[in-house]
C-alpha positions as CSV (number, residue, x, y, z in Angstrom):
1,M,73.6,-67.7,-24.2
2,T,69.9,-68.3,-24.6
3,G,66.7,-67.2,-22.9
4,P,64.5,-64.2,-23.3
5,G,67.2,-62.5,-21.8
6,S,69.7,-63.0,-24.5
7,I,72.1,-60.9,-26.7
8,G,70.5,-62.9,-29.7
9,D,66.7,-61.4,-28.6
10,R,67.7,-58.1,-27.1
11,A,69.5,-57.7,-30.4
12,Q,66.1,-57.8,-32.7
13,A,64.1,-56.0,-30.3
14,H,66.0,-52.8,-29.0
15,D,64.7,-50.4,-31.8
16,H,61.1,-51.5,-30.8
17,E,61.8,-50.6,-26.8
18,M,61.2,-47.4,-25.0
19,H,63.1,-46.8,-21.8
20,D,62.0,-44.9,-19.0
21,H,65.0,-43.1,-17.1
22,D,65.0,-40.7,-14.2
23,R,66.3,-37.2,-15.0
24,G,68.2,-37.2,-11.6
25,L,69.9,-34.3,-9.7
26,S,71.9,-33.7,-13.4
27,H,68.7,-32.6,-14.7
28,D,68.5,-29.9,-12.0
29,L,71.9,-28.9,-11.6
30,P,71.5,-26.0,-14.7
31,T,69.0,-24.8,-12.3
32,L,71.2,-24.9,-9.3
33,L,74.3,-22.6,-11.1
34,S,71.9,-20.1,-12.3
35,R,72.2,-16.4,-11.7
36,R,70.0,-17.0,-8.9
37,A,71.8,-19.7,-7.1
38,L,75.3,-17.3,-8.1
39,M,73.5,-14.3,-6.3
40,L,72.6,-16.8,-3.3
41,F,75.6,-18.8,-2.5
42,G,77.9,-15.8,-3.3
43,G,81.9,-16.6,-3.4
44,A,83.0,-19.2,-0.8
45,G,79.6,-20.2,-0.5
46,L,79.6,-21.5,-4.4
47,A,82.3,-23.5,-4.7
48,T,81.1,-25.7,-1.9
49,A,78.1,-26.2,-4.0
50,L,80.2,-26.6,-6.8
51,A,81.9,-29.3,-4.6
52,G,78.8,-30.8,-3.7
53,C,77.6,-31.4,-7.1
54,G,81.0,-32.8,-8.0
55,L,82.5,-30.1,-9.9
56,T,86.2,-28.8,-9.2
57,G,88.8,-27.5,-11.1
58,G,91.5,-25.2,-11.4
59,N,92.5,-22.9,-14.3
60,D,92.7,-25.7,-17.2
61,S,91.9,-29.1,-14.3
62,V,88.8,-30.4,-14.1
63,T,86.8,-33.4,-12.2
64,S,83.6,-33.7,-13.1
65,S,81.2,-36.0,-11.5
66,P,77.6,-37.1,-12.4
67,P,75.2,-37.4,-9.7
68,A,74.9,-41.2,-7.5
69,S,72.0,-41.8,-10.0
70,S,73.9,-41.5,-12.7
71,A,75.8,-44.3,-15.0
72,A,79.1,-43.1,-13.1
73,G,78.4,-46.5,-10.7
74,K,77.3,-50.3,-11.6
75,A,73.8,-50.0,-13.0
76,S,71.0,-51.4,-11.4
77,A,69.1,-55.1,-13.2
78,G,67.5,-53.7,-15.9
79,T,68.3,-50.5,-16.0
80,E,69.7,-49.8,-19.4
81,I,71.0,-46.7,-21.1
82,P,68.4,-44.9,-22.9
83,E,68.2,-44.9,-26.5
84,E,68.7,-42.4,-28.6
85,T,69.3,-41.5,-32.3
86,A,72.5,-42.0,-34.6
87,G,72.0,-38.6,-36.0
88,P,72.4,-37.6,-40.0
89,Y,76.4,-39.2,-39.7
90,P,76.1,-42.5,-38.2
91,G,78.8,-43.9,-40.7
92,D,77.2,-47.0,-40.3
93,G,75.1,-48.1,-43.4
94,S,71.8,-46.8,-42.4
95,N,72.5,-43.0,-43.7
96,G,75.0,-43.8,-46.9
97,V,78.4,-44.9,-46.6
98,N,79.5,-47.8,-44.9
99,I,82.8,-47.4,-42.5
100,L,82.1,-50.4,-40.1
101,T,83.0,-53.2,-43.4
102,E,86.3,-51.4,-44.1
103,S,89.6,-52.7,-43.1
104,G,91.3,-50.3,-40.7
105,I,88.0,-49.5,-38.8
106,V,88.9,-51.2,-35.8
107,R,91.3,-49.3,-33.6
108,S,91.9,-47.7,-30.4
109,D,93.3,-44.0,-31.8
110,I,90.7,-42.7,-34.0
111,T,92.5,-39.4,-34.6
112,R,93.9,-40.2,-37.7
113,S,92.2,-40.8,-40.9
114,F,92.5,-44.7,-42.5
115,G,93.3,-46.0,-45.8
116,S,93.4,-44.0,-48.5
117,A,92.9,-40.7,-45.7
118,S,95.3,-38.9,-44.5
119,G,93.7,-36.4,-41.9
120,V,94.5,-36.1,-38.6
121,A,92.0,-34.1,-36.2
122,E,93.3,-31.4,-34.1
123,G,92.2,-30.2,-30.6
124,V,91.9,-31.3,-26.9
125,P,93.6,-34.7,-26.3
126,L,90.6,-36.6,-25.2
127,T,90.2,-40.1,-23.5
128,I,87.2,-42.0,-23.9
129,K,86.7,-45.1,-21.8
130,L,83.2,-46.9,-21.9
131,E,82.3,-49.8,-19.7
132,V,79.7,-52.1,-21.0
133,L,77.3,-53.6,-18.6
134,D,74.9,-56.8,-19.0
135,T,71.9,-56.2,-17.3
136,S,70.8,-59.6,-17.6
137,N,73.2,-61.0,-15.7
138,G,73.7,-58.8,-12.6
139,S,75.2,-56.0,-14.7
140,G,78.7,-57.1,-14.5
141,G,81.1,-56.0,-17.6
142,L,79.8,-57.7,-21.0
143,R,83.0,-59.2,-22.4
144,G,83.4,-59.7,-26.3
145,A,81.1,-57.2,-27.2
146,A,82.2,-54.4,-29.6
147,V,81.8,-50.4,-29.7
148,Y,81.8,-48.4,-32.7
149,L,82.4,-44.7,-31.5
150,W,82.4,-41.6,-33.5
151,H,81.8,-37.3,-33.2
152,C,82.6,-34.5,-34.8
153,N,85.8,-32.2,-35.0
154,I,87.1,-29.4,-33.7
155,D,84.7,-27.5,-36.6
156,G,82.0,-29.2,-35.2
157,K,82.1,-30.9,-38.7
158,Y,81.7,-35.2,-39.4
159,S,84.1,-37.5,-41.2
160,L,82.5,-39.0,-44.3
161,Y,79.6,-36.2,-44.5
162,S,80.6,-32.9,-43.6
163,E,82.0,-30.1,-46.4
164,G,85.7,-30.2,-46.6
165,V,85.7,-34.1,-44.6
166,T,83.8,-36.0,-46.8
167,E,87.1,-37.8,-48.1
168,E,88.2,-37.8,-44.2
169,N,87.2,-40.9,-42.0
170,Y,88.8,-39.5,-38.7
171,L,87.1,-39.8,-35.4
172,R,85.8,-43.0,-36.0
173,G,86.4,-46.4,-34.6
174,V,85.5,-50.1,-33.4
175,Q,87.0,-51.4,-30.1
176,E,85.9,-55.1,-28.4
177,T,85.4,-54.9,-25.0
178,G,87.6,-56.5,-22.6
179,S,86.9,-59.3,-19.7
180,D,85.6,-56.6,-17.6
181,G,83.7,-55.1,-20.9
182,S,85.7,-51.8,-21.0
183,V,86.8,-49.8,-24.3
184,T,89.1,-47.1,-24.5
185,F,89.4,-44.7,-27.4
186,T,92.3,-42.2,-28.1
187,S,90.7,-38.9,-29.6
188,V,90.0,-34.9,-29.3
189,Y,87.5,-33.1,-27.6
190,P,84.9,-32.9,-29.8
191,A,83.0,-28.9,-30.4
192,A,79.8,-27.6,-29.7
193,Y,77.8,-27.0,-33.1
194,S,74.5,-25.6,-33.7
195,G,71.6,-26.7,-32.1
196,R,72.9,-29.7,-30.3
197,W,74.7,-29.9,-26.2
198,P,78.4,-31.5,-27.0
199,H,78.2,-35.1,-27.4
200,I,79.4,-38.6,-28.6
201,H,77.8,-41.4,-30.8
202,F,78.1,-44.8,-29.5
203,E,76.5,-48.1,-31.0
204,V,77.4,-51.2,-29.1
205,Y,77.0,-55.0,-30.7
206,P,77.2,-58.4,-29.5
207,S,80.5,-59.2,-30.9
208,L,83.2,-57.6,-32.9
209,A,82.3,-59.9,-36.1
210,A,78.6,-58.4,-35.8
211,A,80.1,-54.5,-35.4
212,T,81.8,-55.0,-38.7
213,T,78.9,-56.6,-40.4
214,A,77.5,-53.7,-38.9
215,S,74.6,-56.2,-37.6
216,G,73.0,-57.7,-34.9
217,K,73.0,-53.9,-33.2
218,L,72.2,-53.7,-29.3
219,R,71.8,-50.2,-28.2
220,T,72.3,-47.1,-30.1
221,S,73.3,-44.4,-27.4
222,Q,75.2,-40.7,-26.7
223,L,77.7,-39.5,-24.0
224,A,77.1,-35.6,-22.9
225,L,79.5,-33.8,-22.2
226,P,79.7,-31.6,-18.6
227,E,79.4,-28.1,-18.8
228,A,82.3,-27.5,-16.7
229,T,84.8,-29.4,-19.2
230,C,83.2,-27.7,-22.1
231,K,83.6,-24.2,-21.0
232,L,87.3,-25.1,-20.7
233,V,88.1,-26.6,-23.5
234,Y,86.2,-24.2,-26.0
235,A,88.2,-21.2,-24.2
236,T,91.5,-22.9,-25.7
237,D,92.3,-22.1,-29.0
238,G,90.4,-23.9,-32.0
239,Y,87.1,-24.1,-30.1
240,D,86.0,-20.1,-30.5
241,Q,82.2,-21.0,-32.1
242,S,81.6,-23.6,-29.7
243,L,80.9,-20.9,-26.6
244,R,78.7,-19.6,-29.1
245,N,77.0,-22.3,-29.7
246,M,76.9,-23.8,-26.2
247,A,75.1,-21.1,-25.0
248,Q,72.4,-21.6,-27.6
249,T,71.3,-24.7,-25.4
250,S,71.6,-26.8,-22.5
251,L,70.7,-30.4,-21.5
252,S,67.5,-29.8,-20.1
253,T,66.9,-28.1,-23.7
254,D,68.9,-30.0,-25.8
255,N,66.6,-32.1,-28.2
256,V,68.3,-35.6,-27.5
257,F,68.7,-35.1,-23.6
258,S,66.0,-33.2,-22.4
259,D,64.3,-36.0,-21.8
260,G,66.7,-37.1,-18.8
261,Y,70.8,-37.4,-19.0
262,S,71.9,-38.9,-16.1
263,L,72.6,-42.2,-17.0
264,Q,74.4,-40.4,-20.0
265,L,76.6,-37.7,-18.7
266,A,80.3,-38.8,-18.3
267,T,82.6,-38.5,-15.5
268,V,85.7,-36.2,-16.9
269,S,89.1,-35.7,-15.6
270,G,92.0,-34.1,-16.6
271,N,93.5,-30.8,-17.8
272,V,93.7,-29.6,-21.3
273,T,97.0,-29.2,-21.4
274,D,97.6,-32.8,-20.7
275,G,94.4,-34.0,-22.1
276,L,91.4,-35.4,-20.2
277,T,89.7,-38.5,-20.0
278,A,86.1,-39.4,-20.4
279,S,84.1,-42.3,-18.7
280,L,80.8,-43.6,-19.0
281,N,79.2,-47.1,-17.6
282,V,76.9,-48.5,-20.3
283,P,74.1,-50.5,-19.4
284,V,72.8,-52.4,-22.0
């Protein structure tokens, strides 16, 4: 594909682009769920308000939906997911180690380390589904692209970098998009660590060959996890510190999502016993 809207051109230019995006209703959600709102709605009234915002659930189950303006639906032409920092632990060669060139990185199940490492990440099971959309072609699914995805473990540590897990490479993997532009990863729910809202990192590449040579990156971004889901997960064994850490920040004050997160807030379904599924559309 050639022309000003081609993948190749956008791969070269993405680092210099700035993407404005509407904060949408999701930005106002923390205010809606404030103590003042609790006093206003009370009991059943609050339940109705929560349902109206797409948040429902039982003892250990949740179905959380972003607002209509978010990436839960097809992105309009030209609307791209925001470019974000890869953070200090990307493992893509931009800050030390490059895991992308290692045999074994292309995989769907990222709960285990590969190669000479043997660690297994613990936590509430999480399936992560991303659908990469091509905004230069009517926001249809981008077939044959690749996604590199990574996140912290139950203790808020990143494999390859954090003390105690520098020899591990779990919770990192690459998948090629199918005919509908989608990829699926089997993982565990990440912790909330001090200073950040719970999130998942990912990079989009034009092809599997580009991803496994860490070249031609199209977009770096982050997926935000919904508050209702996080609270359910962090009430389970092993996530004790996450509840305290999450209380220190919010989506509207997080240093990545504070400028608007409606395109990055995942839809989550399932329960903490059988596992959760987080879904997000990724228009590039």
